[in-house]
C-alpha angles and dihedrals in degrees: 000000000000116000092207108045095160140027114220116212097018117123114245124221090283093055093250113140120223143072121335132192135219127208093259092062114107121239090243093052091048091052090049093050090050092049092048093048093041093231131130100218143034126208110232113221134197127228089277091058092249118141107247102167148341136247123198131208091242092050094051093044089058090050093047092049094050122107092241096055120122128176088245094064110122128205089247087062094055111101117224100032098167120247095228146003116281118250110285095013096113105095093351094104094217091230114226 
């Protein structure tokens, strides 16, 4: 497991500053990062630091509340991670 699954304050591929996630981040950690940063989404990046998708607080809450959830579930395991940021998301903060 990576000890640094996100880099706070680094601009993502859209130029938006803030936390980012990688596929090895757990759902619970991603929710915690969103709560701490007071945002409703996290861009998901690949090993080249390119934004490859997006997870939202609502999406991860549904996953966490499901009967099949375990604390080992990683973002890469979450079906439906969006391919891009929604219009206006870059810099908008998507308040939770």
